[in-house]
C-alpha positions as CSV (number, residue, x, y, z in Angstrom):
1,M,-5.5,-13.2,2.2
2,V,-7.1,-12.3,5.5
3,T,-4.7,-12.7,8.4
4,P,-6.2,-13.0,11.9
5,W,-5.1,-9.4,12.5
6,W,-7.0,-8.3,9.5
7,F,-10.0,-10.4,10.4
8,E,-10.4,-8.8,13.8
9,R,-9.5,-5.2,13.0
10,I,-10.8,-4.8,9.4
11,I,-13.3,-7.5,8.4
12,I,-15.4,-7.8,11.6
13,P,-16.0,-4.0,11.8
14,L,-17.0,-4.0,8.1
15,V,-19.3,-7.0,8.6
16,K,-21.0,-5.4,11.6
17,A,-21.7,-2.2,9.8
18,L,-23.0,-3.9,6.7
19,A,-25.2,-6.3,8.6
20,L,-27.3,-3.4,9.9
21,G,-28.5,-2.7,6.4
22,A,-27.9,-5.6,4.1
23,E,-28.0,-9.4,3.8
24,V,-24.4,-10.4,4.4
25,H,-22.7,-13.7,3.6
26,V,-19.1,-14.2,4.6
27,M,-16.9,-16.8,2.9
28,V,-13.6,-17.6,4.6
29,P,-11.3,-20.6,4.7
30,P,-9.8,-22.1,7.9
31,L,-6.5,-20.9,9.2
32,W,-3.7,-22.1,7.0
33,S,-0.3,-20.6,6.1
34,G,-1.1,-17.5,8.2
35,T,-4.4,-16.7,6.6
36,G,-8.1,-17.6,7.3
37,I,-9.8,-17.9,10.6
38,G,-9.1,-20.1,13.6
39,R,-10.5,-20.9,17.0
40,A,-9.4,-17.6,18.4
41,N,-11.8,-15.8,15.9
42,R,-14.9,-17.7,16.9
43,N,-15.9,-15.2,19.6
44,S,-15.8,-12.4,17.1
45,I,-18.0,-14.4,14.7
46,A,-20.5,-15.1,17.5
47,S,-20.7,-11.4,18.3
48,V,-22.1,-10.5,14.9
49,Q,-25.8,-11.1,14.5
50,G,-27.7,-11.8,11.3
51,V,-24.8,-12.9,9.1
52,F,-24.5,-16.1,7.1
53,W,-21.0,-17.6,7.7
54,H,-19.6,-20.0,5.1
55,L,-16.4,-21.8,6.3
56,L,-14.8,-23.1,3.1
57,D,-12.9,-26.0,4.7
58,G,-12.9,-28.5,1.9
59,P,-9.7,-30.4,1.0
60,D,-8.8,-27.8,-1.7
61,H,-9.1,-24.7,0.5
62,P,-5.4,-23.8,0.0
63,K,-6.3,-23.0,-3.6
64,L,-8.4,-20.1,-2.3
65,R,-5.1,-18.2,-1.7
66,T,-3.9,-18.5,-5.3
67,D,-6.4,-19.7,-7.9
68,A,-9.7,-21.4,-7.1
69,S,-11.3,-20.5,-10.4
70,G,-11.8,-24.1,-11.2
71,E,-13.8,-24.9,-8.0
72,D,-17.2,-25.1,-9.6
73,D,-19.0,-26.0,-6.4
74,L,-17.8,-22.7,-4.8
75,F,-19.2,-20.6,-7.7
76,A,-22.5,-22.5,-7.7
77,L,-22.9,-21.4,-4.1
78,I,-22.0,-17.8,-5.0
79,D,-24.5,-17.9,-7.9
80,Q,-27.2,-19.2,-5.5
81,I,-26.5,-16.2,-3.1
82,A,-26.5,-13.9,-6.1
83,P,-24.6,-11.0,-4.4
84,D,-25.2,-7.5,-5.6
85,I,-21.8,-6.5,-4.2
86,T,-18.8,-8.7,-3.4
87,L,-15.9,-7.4,-1.3
88,C,-12.8,-9.5,-1.6
89,R,-9.6,-9.6,0.4
90,T,-7.7,-12.0,-1.9
91,A,-4.7,-12.5,-4.1
92,D,-6.8,-14.8,-6.3
93,I,-7.8,-12.5,-9.2
94,A,-8.7,-15.4,-11.5
95,S,-11.6,-16.4,-9.3
96,T,-13.1,-12.9,-8.9
97,K,-13.6,-12.8,-12.7
98,R,-16.2,-15.6,-12.2
99,I,-18.3,-13.5,-9.8
100,S,-21.2,-11.5,-11.3
101,G,-22.3,-8.1,-9.9
102,T,-20.0,-5.5,-8.5
103,V,-16.7,-6.8,-7.3
104,R,-14.3,-4.7,-5.2
105,Y,-11.0,-5.6,-3.5
106,I,-10.4,-4.6,0.1
107,M,-7.0,-3.0,0.1
108,E,-4.8,-1.0,2.4
109,G,-5.9,2.6,2.2
110,G,-3.1,4.7,3.7
111,G,-1.2,7.1,1.5
112,A,2.3,7.6,3.0
113,P,3.8,10.0,3.8
114,L,0.6,11.9,4.6
115,G,-0.2,9.6,7.4
116,G,-3.2,7.3,8.0
117,K,-3.3,4.6,10.5
118,S,-2.7,0.9,9.7
119,H,-6.3,0.0,9.7
120,R,-7.3,2.5,7.0
121,I,-8.6,0.7,3.9
122,C,-10.2,1.4,0.5
123,F,-12.4,-0.5,-2.0
124,A,-10.5,-0.9,-5.2
125,D,-11.3,-2.1,-8.7
126,S,-7.9,-3.9,-8.9
127,L,-5.2,-5.2,-6.6
128,F,-2.4,-2.8,-7.6
129,D,-3.6,-0.2,-10.1
130,F,-2.2,2.8,-8.3
131,A,-2.6,6.5,-8.5
132,E,-5.7,6.5,-10.6
133,M,-8.2,9.3,-10.6
134,P,-11.7,9.5,-12.3
135,D,-12.9,12.5,-14.3
136,L,-14.0,15.2,-11.9
137,T,-15.9,18.4,-12.2
138,P,-14.0,21.7,-11.9
139,S,-15.4,22.3,-8.4
140,E,-14.4,18.7,-7.3
141,I,-10.9,19.2,-8.6
142,E,-10.6,22.5,-6.7
143,L,-11.6,20.8,-3.5
144,C,-9.1,18.0,-4.0
145,E,-6.4,20.5,-4.7
146,R,-7.3,22.5,-1.6
147,A,-7.2,19.3,0.5
148,G,-3.8,18.4,-1.0
149,R,-2.4,21.8,-0.1
150,D,-3.8,21.6,3.4
151,F,-2.2,18.1,3.9
152,W,1.1,19.4,2.6
153,A,1.1,22.2,5.1
154,N,0.1,19.9,8.0
155,R,2.3,17.0,7.1
156,I,5.0,17.2,4.4
157,E,6.3,20.6,5.4
158,R,6.5,19.4,9.1
159,L,8.5,16.2,8.4
160,Q,11.8,16.3,10.2
161,M,14.1,14.5,7.8
162,D,17.9,14.6,7.0
163,T,19.2,16.8,4.2
164,R,20.5,14.9,1.2
165,E,24.1,15.8,2.3
166,A,23.6,14.6,5.9
167,W,21.9,11.4,4.7
168,R,24.6,10.5,2.3
169,K,27.2,11.2,4.9
170,R,25.4,9.1,7.5
171,L,25.3,6.1,5.1
172,A,28.9,6.7,4.0
173,L,27.8,6.9,0.3
174,P,30.5,7.8,-2.2
175,D,30.4,11.0,-4.1
176,G,29.8,11.1,-7.8
177,K,27.5,8.0,-7.9
178,K,23.8,8.0,-9.0
179,L,21.6,6.5,-6.3
180,Y,18.6,4.3,-7.0
181,G,16.3,3.0,-4.3
182,L,14.6,-0.4,-4.2
183,P,12.1,-1.1,-1.4
184,L,11.5,-4.8,-1.3
185,E,8.1,-6.4,-1.0
186,Y,6.9,-8.4,2.0
187,E,8.0,-12.0,1.8
188,H,6.3,-14.5,4.1
189,E,4.2,-17.6,3.9
190,E,1.1,-15.5,4.6
191,N,1.6,-13.1,1.7
192,F,0.2,-14.6,-1.4
193,F,0.3,-11.3,-3.3
194,G,3.8,-12.2,-4.3
195,Q,2.4,-14.3,-7.2
196,H,1.7,-11.0,-9.0
197,H,5.1,-9.4,-8.6
198,A,7.5,-9.0,-11.5
199,F,10.0,-11.4,-10.1
200,A,9.7,-14.6,-8.1
201,S,11.5,-13.3,-5.0
202,A,13.4,-10.4,-3.5
203,I,16.6,-12.2,-4.4
204,E,15.6,-12.3,-8.1
205,T,14.5,-8.7,-8.0
206,V,17.9,-7.5,-6.7
207,K,19.7,-9.6,-9.2
208,A,17.7,-8.4,-12.2
209,V,18.1,-4.7,-11.3
210,V,21.9,-4.9,-10.5
211,E,22.4,-6.8,-13.8
212,R,21.2,-3.7,-15.7
213,L,22.5,-1.0,-13.2
214,P,24.9,1.5,-14.8
215,D,28.5,1.3,-13.6
216,D,28.3,4.8,-12.1
217,A,25.4,3.9,-9.9
218,I,24.6,2.2,-6.6
219,L,21.4,0.3,-5.7
220,L,20.1,1.1,-2.2
221,V,17.8,-1.6,-0.8
222,T,15.4,-1.7,2.2
223,H,13.5,-4.7,3.5
224,H,9.8,-4.5,4.1
225,P,9.3,-4.0,7.9
226,L,7.1,-7.1,8.2
227,T,9.8,-9.2,6.5
228,E,12.3,-8.0,9.0
229,R,9.9,-8.8,11.8
230,H,8.4,-12.1,10.7
231,G,10.5,-13.4,7.8
232,D,14.1,-14.4,6.9
233,V,16.2,-11.7,5.3
234,S,19.5,-13.5,5.5
235,A,19.7,-14.7,1.9
236,V,19.1,-11.1,0.6
237,N,21.6,-9.7,3.0
238,G,24.1,-12.3,1.8
239,L,23.6,-11.4,-1.8
240,I,24.0,-7.7,-1.1
241,A,27.2,-8.4,0.8
242,D,28.5,-10.4,-2.2
243,L,27.8,-7.5,-4.5
244,R,30.6,-5.5,-2.8
245,G,29.1,-2.0,-3.0
246,R,27.1,-2.4,-6.2
247,A,24.1,-2.7,-3.8
248,I,23.9,-1.4,-0.2
249,L,21.4,-2.5,2.4
250,V,19.9,0.5,4.2
251,E,19.1,-0.6,7.7
252,A,15.8,0.2,9.4
253,E,15.9,3.3,11.5
254,E,14.6,4.1,14.9
255,R,12.1,6.4,13.4
256,Q,9.7,4.0,11.8
257,A,9.5,3.8,8.0
258,F,12.1,6.6,7.5
259,A,14.7,4.4,5.9
260,T,12.6,4.0,2.8
261,W,11.3,7.6,3.1
262,H,14.8,8.9,3.0
263,M,15.5,6.8,-0.1
264,C,12.4,8.1,-1.8
265,R,13.4,11.7,-1.0
266,H,17.1,11.7,-1.7
267,C,17.7,9.0,-4.4
268,D,18.0,10.0,-8.0
269,G,15.4,7.4,-8.9
270,M,13.1,4.8,-7.2
271,I,12.4,1.3,-8.5
272,I,9.1,-0.3,-7.3
273,D,7.0,-3.3,-8.0
274,N,3.6,-3.3,-6.2
275,T,4.8,-1.6,-3.0
276,K,2.8,1.2,-1.5
277,S,6.1,3.2,-1.2
278,W,5.3,4.6,-4.7
279,S,3.3,7.3,-3.0
280,V,6.3,8.5,-1.0
281,A,8.5,8.7,-4.1
282,A,5.7,10.6,-5.9
283,A,5.3,13.0,-2.9
284,F,9.0,13.9,-3.1
285,G,9.0,14.2,-6.9
286,T,11.5,11.4,-7.5
287,P,11.4,9.6,-10.9
288,I,9.8,6.2,-10.7
289,L,10.5,2.9,-12.6
290,R,7.7,0.5,-12.1
291,L,8.4,-3.2,-12.7
292,S,4.8,-4.3,-12.3
293,R,2.2,-5.2,-15.0
294,F,-0.5,-3.4,-13.1
295,G,-1.8,0.1,-14.0
296,F,-0.6,3.5,-12.9
297,G,-2.2,7.0,-13.1
298,D,-0.9,8.9,-16.1
299,W,0.1,11.9,-13.9
300,V,2.9,9.9,-12.2
301,Q,4.8,9.6,-15.6
302,E,6.4,6.4,-14.4
303,Y,8.9,4.5,-16.5
304,R,8.4,0.9,-17.5
305,D,11.6,0.4,-19.5
306,M,14.6,-0.1,-17.1
307,D,17.3,0.9,-19.6
308,R,15.5,4.1,-20.6
309,F,15.0,4.9,-16.9
310,F,18.7,4.5,-16.1
311,D,19.7,6.5,-19.2
312,E,17.4,9.5,-18.6
313,V,18.0,9.7,-14.8
314,G,21.7,9.5,-15.5
315,R,21.5,12.3,-18.0
316,G,19.4,14.4,-15.7
317,V,16.4,14.5,-18.0
318,A,14.1,12.0,-16.3
319,K,10.3,12.6,-16.0
320,A,8.9,13.2,-12.6
321,V,5.5,14.0,-11.1
322,A,4.5,17.7,-10.8
323,L,3.8,19.0,-7.3
324,A,0.3,20.2,-8.2
325,D,-0.6,16.8,-9.6
326,V,0.6,14.8,-6.6
327,Q,-1.2,17.2,-4.2
328,R,-4.4,16.8,-6.2
329,W,-4.1,13.0,-6.0
330,F,-3.4,12.9,-2.3
331,G,-6.3,15.2,-1.6
332,Y,-8.6,13.0,-3.7
333,H,-7.3,9.8,-2.1
334,A,-7.7,11.2,1.5
335,I,-11.2,12.6,1.2
336,N,-12.8,10.2,-1.3
337,V,-11.0,6.9,-1.2
338,M,-9.6,5.8,2.1
339,F,-11.7,5.3,5.2
340,D,-11.7,3.8,8.7
341,P,-13.8,0.6,9.0
342,R,-13.9,1.1,12.7
343,D,-15.5,4.6,12.4
344,P,-18.7,4.3,14.5
345,R,-20.4,6.7,12.1
346,L,-20.0,4.3,9.2
347,T,-23.3,2.9,7.9
348,A,-24.2,0.0,5.6
349,D,-25.5,2.6,3.0
350,E,-22.2,4.4,2.9
351,L,-20.2,1.2,2.5
352,M,-22.5,0.0,-0.3
353,A,-22.2,3.4,-1.9
354,R,-18.4,3.3,-1.6
355,A,-18.4,-0.1,-3.4
356,S,-20.8,1.1,-6.1
357,R,-19.7,4.6,-6.8
358,E,-16.4,6.0,-7.8
359,V,-16.9,9.5,-6.4
360,M,-18.8,10.6,-3.3
361,P,-18.4,14.4,-3.2
362,E,-21.2,14.8,-0.6
363,T,-18.9,13.3,2.0
364,W,-15.8,15.4,1.2
365,E,-16.1,18.4,3.4
366,A,-16.6,16.2,6.5
367,R,-13.7,14.0,5.5
368,L,-11.5,17.0,4.9
369,A,-12.2,18.3,8.4
370,D,-11.5,14.8,9.9
371,C,-8.2,14.4,8.0
372,N,-6.9,17.9,8.8
373,A,-7.6,17.4,12.5
374,E,-5.8,14.0,12.5
375,L,-2.9,15.4,10.6
376,I,-2.5,18.4,13.0
377,A,-2.5,15.9,15.9
378,L,0.0,13.7,14.1
379,A,2.3,16.6,13.4
380,A,2.3,17.5,17.1
381,E,3.0,13.8,18.0
382,I,5.9,13.7,15.5
383,E,7.4,17.0,16.8
384,A,7.3,15.6,20.3
385,R,8.9,12.3,19.2
386,E,11.6,14.3,17.4
387,R,12.4,16.3,20.5
388,T,12.7,13.1,22.5
389,H,15.0,11.6,19.8
390,E,17.2,14.7,19.8
391,K,17.5,14.5,23.6
392,R,18.6,10.9,23.4
393,Q,21.1,11.6,20.7
394,A,22.5,14.5,22.8
395,A,22.8,12.2,25.8
């Protein structure tokens, strides 16, 4: 599941940092279906000293993207290496169960809408177990809550977004209808995570939801930005057009990501699978239906039953996350979980600790200072962008 972009910007910095304090073996397939490494990556490999590279270019290498758990030769090699820690960027969770020692997944680390650049990552126990928090001491909880409140002041409260009334008017949404948002997953040949989604495709997802959608409701749909950029959205668009108002496509906006953010803020309920947009819905206190089989932190109070979700949202009694809980999680996530693999201060010891330990409170104060400085700078950037946008609109 490593695209060339990921290899250059995420994997190589991790490998360089780890190689300064550990014996590092890197296993990667050749470029195929948008993942793996190709000729363009060879200079990056050559620039990293003291690393054992294993190019898994056997005839069955495409299986590495989905399920290579039956490739005994591969696991014989892994057993020979006997890794203490294995870091995986993979959709193949069947194979990782055969690896002994500590196994962690390299996942996107950003927690929208609090910001975080695209190369932020985290080490996770599972692909899509979202919103989880470990048991913390009272002093650790207090620091997470303080971090969350700081982030709210520096980010959420500064967001320039439409009011619900202005947003509904801009989209020409009829009055008296309940609104449900559905941000679709990324669909492309390079994205093998789709094998873990609740439905086989975006088409099937929309069909399944609309089939159960109450008569007094409308489903609002957004495409994943990367699908719009690299994929084919025509079939989904055609389906939505055929639904004649039961579902409405919300077009991408000039201000990046705000189409889904507005849905998360103003819809009566959000429907998600394994999308990272769950955190935006949680931040705005919008009830969530999760279609996935993966885990979710109890504090989110998500629904898993579609009919119950529609019923309770429709009656105005739906469960939603409490502000204090969501602030605590965002604070914890920002200062303990996500990190920048390109940070020049990153050491092999810290990376190995991140992979081995759930909580690293000794790093929190420094992380809090870094995050707050970044968010203040981001707020200033957004305000400048908004002023430019307003001037263009006026012109």
